[in-house]
N, C-alpha and C positions, 0 to 999 in steps of 0.2 A: 503493500500500499503507502504511496507517493503522499507527502505531506500538502500540507496546499501550500510553502511556497516551491518547492519541486514541478509542483503544479503551474503554478505561477511563473518560474523562471524559463520553461515547454511554452508557457505562451507568449508572456515576453519577448523569443526569441524568434516563434513565429512573425510576430506584427514587427519585427524588425524584417525578416523579409519580407511579408509584401510591403513594407514601407518601400522600400528597399526595387522591386516587382515594378509597383506607383511608378518611381519617382524615374525610370528604367524605360518602363511604357507612355508613363506620362497619362493614365488610364486608374478607375477606382477597380479596384478585385473584391471582392464578396469573400465575408472571413469566415471561417471556416469553426461547428464546434471542437474540442477535443472532446479525446478519451484516452484513460490509462489504463485501461483493461487489453492491452494485445495479447494476447497470450503466443507461447511456440518459441523459434530459432526470427523471427522478425521481433526488428527492431521497430519497427514502428508499418500502420500503412495509413494510405490514402483513398478515404470512399472517395471518388472522384463523381458522382451522380446525388450522392447528400450530400457534399463538401462540408467533410467530414473527416480527422488526422485521429488514428488510432495508438499511442504510444503502449509500450513495453518495459509498465513499471521492474520489471527485475532485471533488465538491462539495464536501464534510464539508474540504477542507484546504484550499477556495479562500473559504468565508462558514465558517467554525466559530461564528460568535454567532449567526450568525441559523438557525443546525443547535439549539444549544443552549434555543434560546427560542422557538423554534418550531416545525422540523419534528420533532424528539423528541417534543414534547408531543402535536403532529398526527399520531404514526402510534403513542406509546399508545392516544390517544383514540379511536381505533379501536380496540386490543382490551378495550379499559378497556366501550369502546360493545359489543363482542360479546358477554363475559362478565357484562353486566344483561339486556341488552335480546334477542342472540339477532340473529336476518338481521334486518337493517334497512338504509332507504339506506349508502349511503356515507356521505355528507356533510350526513345528514338532523336533522332537531328534536335527536333523543336526542345524535348525538355534538357537536354545534354546541353543549347542553346542559352536555357534558363538558368541550370546550374552553375555553369565557365562562365558568363558572359556579363548574368545580372547577381550573381552572391559569388562568384570565383570562389568555387566551392571545385573539386574532383565531381566528376561527372560519373562517378564510382555503384554500381547499380546493387553488390549485396555490400555487406557490410561484412568486417574482419570481429567482431568482440566473441568472446570464449563465451560457446553457448551450455557449457555442461550443467547449471544451475536452470535452465529453461524443458532441457530437452526432457521429457517423458520416455515410457519405456519403451525399450529398442526388440527388434526380434528379427535373429540371424538369418539371413538367405543368401543362395549361391546359386551360381552360374554356371555359365562356361569357363571364363575368365577369375575369378572375384568374389569374395563374399563384401554383401552390405547388410547396409542394417535397416532397416524398416519402424517407420513408427508403429504405432498400435494401430493407425485409425489404419494405415493401408495394407500391413497384414490383415484384421478382421473385414478385410473388402478382398481378398487376398478366400481370406475361407469361406467367403460365399459365390466367388466360381472370378474371380479380378484378376489379370497378367497382370506386371510387368516386364519388362525387355531391360535388360544393361545395356545405357549406350555404347561399351565400347565393343563389346560380340555379339549383343544382339537377342543373346540368349536371355530365355524365361529365367522367371525368375524363382526356384523353389527354398521353402526351409528349410535351413540345418536340419539335422537329427539329432 
């Protein structure tokens, strides 16, 4: 659970990003709602049609500087891009432009945060070339008949015995 100060810090950084975008594009942008209940490995997510940003409280507490320097800008850039261009590739040319030219931040599509404290139970699966760790969600889908393929060898992932 995040403190009021933590939530305020994320919202203030988000507001700073919106002000930069408004100055750069010379137009106003609708402000989002913020939630602090993102789960799993994602640091944050932008819900474009709902104009909403969700942040992962566990990862924030462990990586406050990275959130304030990169994650907030990353998610705000998604909303700015959507408000400017509509539906485009999530990390496409338009989003990269906002990250680099407006926010002066690297256009990294994923984070490198330590996720050991937010990763759920993992299940070991094997293909023709290596082993893979599947989440409980994917494991349950396999039990119901879904199949997943290895990106390298294209073999079907099977539960390890």
